[in-house]
C-alpha positions, 0 to 999 in steps of 0.5 A: 527455471525450477522453483527453489533452485538457484545455482548462481550464488551471486544471484541468490545473494543479490536478488533481494536488492532487486525486490527492494528496488521495485518497492523503492520505485513505487514508494518514491512515486507515491510519496513524491506525489503526496507532497506535490498534490497541492501544487498539481491542483493549483497548476491544473485549476483544481481543489487540493481536497479533490486530488485523491483521485490521482492516488485512488485511480492508481491503487485501484487499478493496481488492485484490479490487475494484481491477480493477473500479474501472478498468472502472467508470471507463472505462465511467461516467467518471473523475469519476463513479466518483471521487465515488462512491468518496469517498462510499462511503469516507466513509460506511464511516468513519462505520460504523467509528466506530459499531462495538461489536465486532471483527466489526462493525468488520471488516465496516465496514472492508470497506465502507470498502474498497469506496470505497477500492478505487476512490478512489486508482486512479481518481485515478491513472488520471485523471492517466495519461489527462490528462498526457503520459508525460514529465511523469508521473514529476514528477506522480506524485512530486508527488502523494505529497508532500502525501499524506505529511502523512497519515503524519506527522499520522496517528500523533500525531493517532491517539494524541491522539484515542485518549487524549483522546477515544476510538478512534472519532474516528480514523475520524470524522476522515475525514468532513470530508476526504471531504466536501472531496474530493467538493466539489473533485472536482465542479469539478476532475476531468475525466470521461474515458471509454475504450472497454471490453469486458464485465466478466469476472466469471468471471475475477474470481471465479477471481482473487479467490478465489485471492487470498482463500484464499491470504491466509486461510491466512496469516492463520489459520495458528495459529487454533484454528478451523482444523486443519492439514488444513483449512489445507492444503486451503484452500492447495491450493484457492488454487493451483488457483484461480490456475492455473485463472485463468491457464488461463482468461485464455489463452483468454478474449477479454477477460480480467480481467487480460490476461496479455499485460501481463506481456510488458511488461518494466518492468511485470512487474519492477515488479509482482514487485518491489512484491510481493516487497519488501513481504513485508519492508517491508510489515509495518513500519507494523504492527510499529513502533507495536506495538514502541513501545507493547507492547515499550517501553510507550509511550502511544499519543500518545508512540508517535505522536510517535516516528513523526514523524521517520520520516514527515518523512524520508519527506516530505523524501527525496521531493524527491530521488527524481527526481534520483537516478533521473535520475542512476543509472537505475532498475536501480542505484537499486532494487538499491542502495536495496532492500539498504539498506532491508533492512539498516536493518530488520535493525538493529532487531534490536539495539535493547532497552530500554537503546537511546538514544532518539536511535538509535531515532529516527535508525533510523526516520528513515533507514527512512522516507527510503529507503522513499520512494525505494523506493516511488516508484521501484517504482511509476514503473518499473511505469508506464514503458512503458504507453500509452493502450491498456494504462494502465487495465489496467496501472494496475489491476494495479499497484494490485492488486499493491500492496494484495495485497503490503501485505496479505501483508506485514502477515500475514507480519509478524504471523505471524512475531511470533506464531511468535517469541512462541510460541517459547522466544525469548519473554522476559516480562521483555524483550518486545522480543526477539520483535520483534527477531527479527521485524525481522531476518527481515523485513530479510533478506526485503527484501534478498533481494528486490533480486534481482528488480531485477537483471533490469532493464537500465540503459536500462529506464525511460528514458522516465520518467527521461530516461536512455539508454544513449548518455548514459553515466551516463544508462545 
């Protein structure tokens, strides 16, 4: 089908719902898993503080395979690849539920991630191809609203399933959702194709190798299986592979990721902002459930209930993203919102076992509300100046950056928590202390990341926000 042409108005009307359903599946899977980690750890005989591997293995695999997803979608059609992606994700969920060891579960998560790496990017790419740019901010914001039902239901559903049935059911719940998505996609999603070149396997090996080794260093920094010498060697290998890719991409005719994309200012700043901001914010989905269950001793179900206000605030505040960006522009919105988000994370430093529940709930709700503005603004500014020639590559690059940032954010927060656990700050009578200092560092990292958005001009992103320099406030 030709890009930008949808003759069936019903398809054009309901297509965003399919994108929302794809994001819902991933959001539900991630938030259910976060709440269930302590229970999974107990069942498999592992430490809850070592369970971040389940999240990192998924997000890293997704990051490595996303560049291939855009190429496959353009080559074989968005409809064909989307259906294949959902089928693999659903089958991977079944494999996760059948796992008996941590190693088996990690391998099943990697298989699940093969589908996940294509599912959301292809859905978003379809929307980029199907709608004019002036409609994208509204549509992208819309598809994230139904998707937030996942984070709202996920923690509570995960806690309920873990306590009343078993942790295996947090993966089995993906099966009916996946089947529904496949059936809807058969009738709804257009099969857009685009002109492509030969896939760059050499560039992919260099690029993915650099990211994998870098994440491995952060993940295994305190592992007894790796010496300081070996970790230093792996880190140097990572740097060499990344440098080698840059050198290679400058000379390749059709590189995996075109370095010329970084000349698009809004995309460049959006990508860097996504990466750096999530170094602090990205660890929150792991840290908060661990804080509630390990620090406060809540059950999985009660911890899940405590997460509802955060997800609900996130859902409600999405309605205000468009008017906020239209009123203040991307530059002011992102700088201010990033600083506030960092300060909110820092406030977790002051909580202890005597802290009133109302304070914790309000703090979590505010965190969820400002996160909604942060993520939507960062994502849309990245897409602001893409056209049909750069949409596929730019969309893939944004998705890679997001998943890499989530992976690194989880790894960094887990590393910080382990550092404080091994330090003199660790108090067995007050396990919340190590969480306090972890949140403090994460918050400071988030505040510092606001510097990235100071590079934006007031007019950047005007094609989406509707703001212009000539309109006064609409700067």
